[in-house]
N, C-alpha and C positions, 0 to 999 in steps of 0.2 A: 756368286756364294750370294744370298739374298741378305738384303744391309735385318740388322736385326727388328721386328716389329714390325716390319713392312710388309701390307699380301704380294702372294706372287702376281707380275701382270695379268691383267685378260679377268681379272681372280670375280668372281659376282656376289653382290658385300651379299650375304650372314640376314636368313631371315631372324635371327637373331636382333643385328645391329638395324635389320630398318622399323622392327617393329618400338626397340629402344629410339630409335631419333622420333619414327611417328608420336610415339610416347613425348617425345621431351616436347613434341609441338602444340603438343593439347597442352600441357600443364605449364609451358611455361607461357602460353596466351595469357593468362589472368597475373599470374606474376611481375609482368609487363607488363601491363595494364594498370595493374594492383587499383588506388585510388584516382588516379591520375582522371579519369572518364566522371565520378561523380566528384573529384576538384572544389571546380565552380563554383557548385549546386553547395557543397559542404562549409568552403568557405562565404556564396550569400548565405546563407543563413546564422552564420558570423560577425552578420554584420561587411563584408569586405562588399567595397565600387568594381564594377565591373571591367574597369580601367585594370584596375588596383591588379586583379586577378588573371587577365592579361599580362602585366606585366613580367609577373614570377612564372607564367607558361611558359615564357619570354625567357627568363635568364634561363630556365633548366636547358630552353631547344638551339639557345645557344651554346652554352658549356659543351652540349650532346655532340654537338655541326663541329662545335672545334676541334675536339679526340675523335670521333668516328675516322677519317681516315688512315693516319695511326695506328689507330685500334684492329685499322683491318691489317696496315704492315705488318704487325706482333705475330696480327695471323698462321699470314706470308708465314713469316721467321719460325714461328714457332713450330713446335711436335705437343705440343701439351694442351690444341685444339680444347680439348674437353673440359681444359680446368678453369678457359677463359668464360664458358658459360658457367660452371658451381661459382667461382666470385662473383661474376655479376648478379649471380642471385642472390647473392648472400647479402649485396649490399644495396639492391632496390628493395629487398624485404625491411634492412634496418636505415635506413634513409624512410623509408613509404612512414614505419616505424613516428619517423621524428614529429608529421600534421598532425599525429592523433597529443599527442603528448602537450603541444604547443599548437598554436593560431599565427602568434607574434611575424609579424613580416617577412623580416630573416630568417630568421629558423624554418618554416614555408619555400622561401627564397633558394633557401639553402639545403632543404630533400628535394625540389628541383630539379637543382641542379645535377646534385650526389646519384640521384636516379639516374637524370640521362647519361653522366660518365659511366655509368657498371654499368648500365644498357647498350655502351655506343660499341662493346666490339660482337656484342648479342648478337645481329641480323651477320657482318662477316664471317662470323664463326661457324654458327650453325649452317650457313650458306656452304663454307670448307670444309666441314664433314661431311657433309651431304655433299659435296664433289666430291673427296677422295675417298666419299662409300663405292655410287653412284659410277662416278666418273662421266668425263663428257659426252657420251653416249647414250647414257642411264639417269642421265643430270633432269632432264627434263622433266623424266616421269615423275620419279619422285622430289623436285621439287613443287610438281601437283595437287602430290598427297603426302606430303611435308602438311604445304600453305593450306588443305585442308580442314587437316586434322590440327589446326592454330584455328581458324576459326569458328570452329567446332567450339573448342578448348576457351574460346571467345563470348562463344553462345553459349557453354555451359557458369561461365563466371559470372557474366554480366547477369545473366539469371535467376542465380546463386549471388549475387550483391543487392541480387531486385528483390527480392525476397529478404531475404536478412537485415536488411536495413528496410525492409517493413514491417518485420517483426523485431527485431532484437538493436535498430541503428544504427551509426556512420559505424560501433568499435567492430561487428561485425563483418563487414567488406574490408577489413581490415585485416583480422583473423584471417581472411577466408582468404588475401593474397597470400600474406606467409605460406595456411596451409599448403599456397600451387606450389611457390618456391620451392619449399620441401622437396615434393614429384618431384621439378624437374632435376634437380638436382641426380635425385635417383636411377629418375630416368638417362644422364649424362655419365650416369655411372656403371648403366644396364648395354650400353655401348664397348664390345672388347675395345681394346686398343688397334690389336694388327687389322680390326674391317677397315680401320684407317691409312690410308696412303698417304704419304703426306703430300707425294712429287706433284701427285694427278690432285691433293685436295688447294695447292695454289694456284693451277692451269696447269703446268708441264707434262708432257707428253709422257710416254715407256720409254725409260732408258736417261731421260734425261736427269737431273740430280741440280738442286737446293741456285751452286753455286753457276749454272748457264739461264740465269729467267731476265728474264729485260732488267733497264733502268727507270725508273719512276720517269725517263722524260718520254715513253709512251706514254702515259694519258695524257700528254697533252700534244699531243702528234693524229694522236685518234680521231676523227673528223666523228666518227657516228656517235662515239663513246663523249663527247660534249655536248653534243647537240640532244642525247638522250639526258644529260643532265640539268641542258639547262630548259627546256620540256620542263620534266617532276621538279623544277624548284617554281619553275609560272603559276602548275599545278597544287601544290603544295602550298604557293600559298595563298591559292583560294583556296582548297582546300579543307584547312583542319580547323580551322576553325568552328567550319558550319558546322558540326553535331554540338557540341559546347555551344556554342553562341544561340544552335537551336532549342537543345533542352534549355539553359536560361529563357531565353524568348515563350515556350510556351510555357512554363513554370509561373512568368513573370505575368502572363496574362490570368495565370490562374484556371490555368487549362487541365494540369494536372499536379497527382502529385511525385515532389521533387527526384526520391530514387529511385521507383517507380518509373517513371517517367525514360531519363539520364538510362539503366534496364532497358528497357521495350527499346529506344534510339539503338542502342550497345547489338541487342536482340534480331531482332529485325536486318541489319546489314551484315551482321556475319550472320546472319541462316543464308543467305542469298552470294557473300562471296565464299560460303561453302562447296557450294552451285560453278558458281564463275571458276573457283577456283581448277574444277577440273575440268571447268570448258574452256580456260587456254590454253588448259594440258594439252589439250587437245586441235586446239584450233593452231597453236603453236606447231603439232607435228606434221598437218598439211599444208595449214597457208606462211609458216613464218608469225613472228613476233608483230611485225613492224602492222599489223592488223586489230590487232589485238589491244595493240597503245593506242593505234589509235577513237580505234570500243572509244575509250577511257577519258581519251581526251574531251571528246566527243555531249557524255553524260557527267561531266562536273555543269556545265555551262547551264544547259537544266537542272540540275538540280539546283541549283540557285535559282533558277525565276521560280519552279514552283515553291520552295522555303517563304519565300519571300511575299507568295499569292495566299498558301493556307497556312497558316500562324497557328495552330488548333492539336488536338489527340491526336485524329487522327491523323492528322498530316505526319507523323514517322513514319508512315508506311510509303507512301511514293516518296517519300525523300529518304531516305536508308536505303528501301532500293537500290535509286540509283545512283549512291554514295556504296553499295555493295555489288553491284554491276563494274567499277574505277578500279575502288580499291581491291577487289576480290579478283581480275587478270591483271591486275602489278602486279599485284604479289608471287604472282609466276612467271610475271615474263621479266621486268623489270632482273633482277638476279638471274634469267635462265640467261637475254640475253649480253647484258655482263660478262658469265662465261662463254658466252662467244664469240665475242669481238676479244675478247683477251684472251683467249683460247691458244694457248703454245707459250704462252707469257712469261707463264711463275708470278704475276701482279694480279689475278684477279681477284684476290681477297680485296687488296691498300685499294683497287678499280672501283668494288663494290662499295668499304668504304667511302670514297669519293662524291660519286654517285649517292653515298644516303647523309654525303656533307652538307651537298652543293640543295636535297630534298631540303635537308636541315634549316638550310637559308630561311627556307622558304616556310619552311612548317612554322617555322620559327617567330617568326615578324608577322607570321596570318596571325595569329592572339592577338597580337597589339593593334594591329592595325583593323582588322574588324572589331573588337573593343570597340576602340576607339572609337568606329564610326558608330559600332550603333550607340555606347549611350551619348553623343550632338546631334542626329540625326533619325536616331530606332533604328529595330533589331530589321526591318524590309529591306533597309535603304540597305542595309552593312550586306545581307546576303544578294542585293543587287549586284553590287562591286568585288565581292566575293568571287560571283562567278563569272564576270566580264572581266576580269583580270587570269582569270585560266584561260583564254582563249585565242591566247599568245604559244601557250602549248600549242593548240591543232595547227595553227599556222606554221608552226617549226617545223614539225611536223610534215606536213604537205610539202614546204618551202624542200627538204630536204629527203624527201620519198625517195629514190632510184641506189644510193646509198645506205640510205634506212633501209627499204629492202632486202638489199644484199648481202648486208651485218643478220639480219634476221633472218635468214632465212632458212631452214629445218633441212639438216645435211643428212643425204638419204645414212639410213640402217640404226636412227636414232631413234634410243629406248632399245636396243634387239634385245 
């Protein structure tokens, strides 16, 4: 007899679950980002120095880094994955509103920390729900669609934020993030509970139960997973600070208006990411994930050189197109590769969290590193240095190409 609330083995995800999941990915994009991309310019207009802005961003990144892996473990263990997304949305909206009420250092720092902690479970939880609905064979295809909707949500959120910020000021951006948060919660509630197989959602095979999951040691014994995490850590050390720094550089050079400039950087990148997500889904099915990740590691150093060469309003286009290629491909490849590497272990979501933790280390240090370099020797050198750091990802990925290709190869019958 089937366990209560568990769908029959092999059941295809119903249309309602897929539609609600894609809606969730669309609306949670702006809920997660919120004031984040506009934070640097918002604080700069209120007298904050570049270094201090980098410090509060780093504090938030460190907080998120510390709780992401435990959050992934909780997602693996719980049968209430949808609740994690709902609670994260509520706390993200509340934490972001603090910045509007006060721009004191510790208020802003506390808001960033709370937002990072609240958002730590969103990635593993949504990945788990997706895996529970689509299962391993359909995960790549459904995750690709999820990411396309997520990037489309970022485009819509950024475009609306830029327009509303220009028309009504920064307060409108806060209200928009709150509205998207409410719509995200509604979308989660529309996913039928019975559509999510909790064993499949953590990477167990048909018929396996929670008690058959492998120990946490599997995360430290799996070479492809370790190489992936290290490569992503270096990538995000170079990548995370580039968008906010480029927006600051253009505004500081009096080449653009604050809110609209930041919004344009996001719209360009996220528009490219929509297409890149769909391309990554197809390439992964036919060639595996290794090639997809290789392209992303090449794109970032090139982006750093372009950013250093062109600090103009129109420079947003080449700089953010390259960001869209790298981040868009990774948004599909990273969750899919982790799910494939850890398939059958029952530790997929804690693995997602562990990889996100290492990404968070790089992303947390990046704003402080980039902001300090920019303050000392200028924006151009900062972009070159950030792009240079990411070369390490490329070298590491090439050095372990044989084992990584085997781990990321597309299995027969995927997406059938």
